[in-house]
C-alpha positions in Angstrom: 0.0 0.0 0.0 1.1 3.6 -0.7 -0.1 6.2 1.7 0.0 9.9 1.0 -0.7 13.2 2.8 -1.9 15.9 0.5 -3.7 19.2 0.1 -6.8 19.4 -2.0 -9.2 22.3 -2.4 -7.7 24.0 0.6 -8.0 21.0 2.9 -5.3 18.7 4.3 -6.2 15.0 3.8 -4.5 11.7 3.5 -5.3 8.5 1.6 -4.2 5.5 -0.4 -2.5 6.0 -3.7 -3.6 3.7 -6.5 -2.2 4.3 -10.0 -2.7 8.0 -10.8 -5.4 8.5 -8.2 -5.6 8.9 -4.4 -8.4 7.4 -2.5 -9.1 9.7 0.5 -9.5 8.5 4.0 -12.3 10.1 6.1 -11.7 13.7 7.1 -9.6 13.9 10.3 -7.6 10.7 9.6 -3.9 11.1 10.2 -1.3 8.8 8.7 0.6 8.8 12.0 -2.4 6.9 13.5 -2.3 4.3 10.8 1.5 4.0 11.1 0.9 3.4 14.9 -1.5 0.5 14.2 -4.9 2.0 13.7 -7.1 0.1 11.2 -7.0 1.5 7.7 -10.3 3.2 7.2 -12.7 3.0 4.2 -11.9 5.3 1.3 -14.0 7.9 -0.5 -14.3 8.8 -4.2 -10.9 8.9 -6.0 -9.1 12.2 -6.7 -6.6 12.6 -9.5 -3.1 12.9 -8.2 -2.5 15.7 -10.7 -5.1 17.8 -8.8 -3.4 17.6 -5.3 -0.4 19.1 -3.7 1.6 16.3 -2.1 2.9 17.0 1.4 5.4 15.1 3.5 3.7 11.8 4.2 3.7 12.4 8.0 5.0 14.8 10.7 7.6 12.6 12.5 8.5 13.0 16.2 12.2 12.9 15.2 14.5 12.4 12.2 17.7 10.5 12.5 19.9 10.6 9.4 22.6 7.9 9.2 25.7 7.6 7.1 25.8 4.0 5.8 27.4 4.2 2.4 31.1 3.7 2.4 31.6 5.2 -1.0 29.8 8.4 0.0 32.0 8.8 3.1 35.1 8.3 1.1 34.2 10.9 -1.5 32.9 13.6 0.8 35.8 13.2 3.2 38.2 14.0 0.3 36.0 17.0 -0.7 35.8 18.4 2.8 39.2 17.7 4.3 41.4 16.4 1.4 41.9 13.1 3.3 41.7 9.8 1.5 39.8 6.7 2.7 37.2 6.1 5.3 37.8 6.8 9.1 38.1 3.5 11.0 35.5 4.7 13.5 32.9 4.6 10.7 33.0 0.8 10.7 32.3 0.5 14.4 28.5 1.2 14.3 25.9 3.0 12.2 26.4 6.7 13.0 23.6 9.2 12.8 22.7 12.8 13.7 19.3 14.3 14.5 17.9 16.7 12.0 15.0 19.1 11.9 11.5 17.5 11.5 10.0 21.0 11.1 11.9 21.6 7.9 10.4 18.7 5.8 9.0 19.6 2.4 6.8 17.7 0.0 7.7 15.9 -3.2 7.3 18.8 -5.6 7.8 21.9 -3.3 10.3 24.6 -4.2 13.4 24.7 -2.0 14.9 28.1 -1.1 18.6 28.5 -0.8 19.5 28.6 2.9 20.3 32.0 4.3 24.0 32.8 3.9 24.8 29.8 1.7 26.1 29.7 -1.9 27.1 26.0 -2.0 23.8 24.0 -2.0 23.8 20.3 -2.5 21.2 17.5 -2.7 21.5 14.1 -1.0 19.8 11.0 -2.4 18.5 8.7 0.4 15.8 6.3 1.4 14.1 6.6 4.8 12.4 4.0 7.0 9.5 4.9 9.2 9.0 3.3 12.6 5.6 1.7 13.3 5.3 0.2 16.8 7.5 1.9 19.3 10.2 0.0 21.1 13.5 0.0 22.9 16.7 -2.1 23.0 15.6 -3.9 19.8 17.6 -6.7 18.2 17.9 -6.5 14.4 15.5 -9.5 14.2 12.8 -7.8 16.2 13.4 -4.5 14.5 11.9 -5.7 11.2 8.5 -5.9 12.9 8.9 -2.2 13.9 9.5 -0.8 10.4 6.2 0.3 8.9 7.4 1.5 5.5 9.8 3.5 3.4 9.9 6.8 1.5 12.4 8.9 -0.5 14.5 11.3 1.5 16.6 14.3 0.2 18.7 15.8 2.9 19.5 19.2 1.4 22.9 20.5 2.5 24.4 23.9 2.6 28.0 22.7 2.2 29.7 26.0 2.9 27.8 26.5 6.2 28.3 22.8 7.1 32.0 22.9 6.5 32.6 26.0 8.7 30.4 25.0 11.6 31.7 21.5 11.9 35.2 22.8 12.5 33.9 23.4 16.1 33.7 19.6 16.5 29.9 19.7 16.7 27.1 19.5 14.2 26.0 19.7 11.5 23.5 22.4 12.4 22.4 25.2 10.1 24.1 23.5 7.2 21.4 20.9 7.3 18.5 22.8 8.9 16.7 24.5 6.1 14.9 21.7 4.1 14.6 18.0 3.7 12.3 16.4 1.1 10.2 13.4 2.2 7.9 11.7 -0.2 6.2 11.3 -2.6 4.3 8.8 -0.3 4.9 6.1 2.3 5.2 2.6 0.9 4.4 -0.2 3.4 7.3 -2.6 4.1 5.5 -5.6 2.6 5.5 -4.0 -0.8 9.3 -3.9 -0.9 9.9 -7.5 0.4 10.3 -8.9 -3.1 13.5 -6.6 -3.4 15.2 -8.1 -0.4 18.4 -10.0 -1.2 20.0 -13.0 0.6 21.9 -10.7 3.0 18.8 -8.9 4.1 19.3 -5.7 2.1 16.7 -4.0 -0.1 18.1 -4.1 -3.7 16.5 -0.9 -5.0 17.9 1.2 -7.9 18.6 4.9 -7.0 18.9 7.7 -9.5 19.7 11.4 -9.1 19.1 13.9 -11.9 19.8 17.7 -12.1 17.9 19.5 -14.8 17.1 16.2 -16.5 20.7 15.0 -16.6 21.6 11.9 -14.6 24.5 12.7 -12.2 24.3 9.8 -9.9 23.1 6.2 -9.6 23.5 3.4 -7.0 21.9 0.5 -5.3 20.4 0.7 -1.8 21.8 -2.7 -1.1 25.3 -1.1 -1.0 24.5 0.1 2.5 26.9 -1.0 5.2 24.1 -1.9 7.5 20.5 -3.0 7.0 17.6 -0.8 8.2 16.9 -3.4 10.9 20.5 -3.0 12.2 20.2 0.8 12.1 16.9 0.7 14.0 18.3 -1.7 16.6 21.3 0.7 17.1 19.0 3.7 17.3 16.9 2.0 20.0 19.9 0.9 22.1 19.5 2.3 25.6 16.5 4.4 24.6 13.2 4.1 22.8 12.1 4.8 19.2 8.6 6.2 18.7 5.8 5.7 16.1 6.6 7.8 13.1 10.3 8.3 13.8 12.2 8.6 10.5 15.6 6.9 9.9 17.5 8.1 6.8 19.8 5.7 5.1 22.4 8.3 4.5 23.5 9.4 1.0 24.2 6.7 -1.5 27.4 6.5 -3.5 28.3 7.2 -7.1 26.9 10.7 -7.3 24.3 10.5 -4.5 25.4 14.1 -3.8 27.5 16.7 -5.5 30.1 16.9 -2.7 31.1 13.3 -3.3 31.7 14.1 -7.0 33.7 17.2 -6.0 36.0 15.1 -3.9 36.6 12.6 -6.7 37.0 15.3 -9.4 39.1 17.6 -7.3 36.9 20.6 -8.2 33.3 21.7 -7.9 32.1 20.0 -11.0 29.2 19.7 -11.4 28.6 23.1 -9.9 26.7 23.7 -6.7 22.9 24.0 -7.1 21.5 27.5 -7.9 18.0 29.0 -8.2 16.3 27.5 -11.2 17.9 24.1 -10.9 15.6 21.1 -10.5 16.7 18.0 -8.6 14.8 14.8 -9.4 15.4 11.7 -7.2 13.9 8.3 -8.1 13.9 5.1 -6.0 12.8 1.9 -7.5 9.7 0.5 -5.8 8.9 3.8 -4.1 8.7 6.7 -6.5 10.1 10.1 -7.5 10.5 13.5 -5.9 11.4 16.6 -7.9 12.2 19.9 -6.3 13.2 23.2 -7.8 15.7 25.5 -6.1 14.5 29.1 -5.6 16.2 32.2 -4.1 16.3 32.3 -0.4 15.2 35.0 2.0 17.5 37.6 3.4 17.5 37.3 7.2 19.7 39.0 9.8 22.7 37.1 11.1 23.8 36.7 14.8 27.0 38.5 15.5 30.2 36.5 16.3 31.1 35.6 19.8 32.8 38.3 21.9 36.3 37.5 23.1 36.7 38.0 26.8 39.4 37.5 29.4 38.9 34.6 31.8 37.7 36.6 34.8 36.9 34.8 38.0 34.9 36.0 41.0 
């Protein structure tokens, strides 16, 4: 089943997607309730997908973005620091950071350039969505806690990210402005036919900028399965219904920064207003967002330098 949240005739609704139509659930139904185990309600008269504005499928309590593709780490590390290879610590466990659930945008929304940035990048990912909550899960148990999957684009202001992470913390504003989630949520059972013998989902991933393919990979090149990622995320804590777990950016052009690291220069160039990024994941769907000029907002001054006075 494919479940979507959308806006139609000024009202926010959700429903099941079948072909080129969406079958609306009763008014007041929220996808988070269904993800949490509520029965799927009866649907109303179909509405053409072409007449609705697709929204992020759900409003998640949290978004954890992992970094599970070795090839991506290798390329971006060379781009950012000039160092070759992958840090040994990457192999220890699936690392993630928390990103902003309030910044999610729909499958076809415009994406403004983040304030103060001139080096914007896309990141091609797949996200898993948690169904039943749980804690201290094993990978075996974790499969029962994954409700479904969606396409995820972790937009990145590389110039802001590079500077702020020199502090040894972050990323923060470099990843804070937008993240695409969509076009809908595909239930886990729909993707089981793509699972390989090692437990990975063998889905083809493609990234295009202005209609030109700049990246392609397989989701099965991840270093950990989503079940292992969820087990790690739940270790010593609890995951909640609707929590989003990003796979991290795929390799082979899953983002521009990886290509910059391999090419030794910013080629292809950073994204600019007017550029359209289209990401496709086999078995899930396609999102396509156009970059637009950002807003001018005031900056916070730099820190004051003070002597270490003591009382």
